[in-house]
Phi, psi and omega in degrees: 000320180295328179294323181291323179293319178296318178299318181295317180296317177296321179297316180294319180296319181292321186263001181282124178234125180277133180241131179288136180291142179255146179270135178248126180283136175287152179292134183270334180249140178288150180284148180275144179292144183268343179236163181290153178290142179289344178275118179266115183271346183280335177215147182290158182283335181235158175273130182281126181275148179290154179286157182297325180294320179295320180294317180296318179296319179294322178297317179296321179294321181287329182262012184300317184260359182272106184292324183297314181292321179296321179293322177296319180291322178297317180296321183289320188256021177275000000 
């Protein structure tokens, strides 16, 4: 076993080559993205729903002159 370790040490010594470290300059400018961003800034991702108050106000405006709907609502909420 000791003979194998000596052979390995001799092998490493024979093939060991010292290399001076080289300096690598960091990139000074950031790279530009190659694809479009997944965030679309020109239009929203969801459709904005109207508020309940706006819907109720519009319903009242549309049913203002309709006597049939007004009579149904009166009966229901008396």
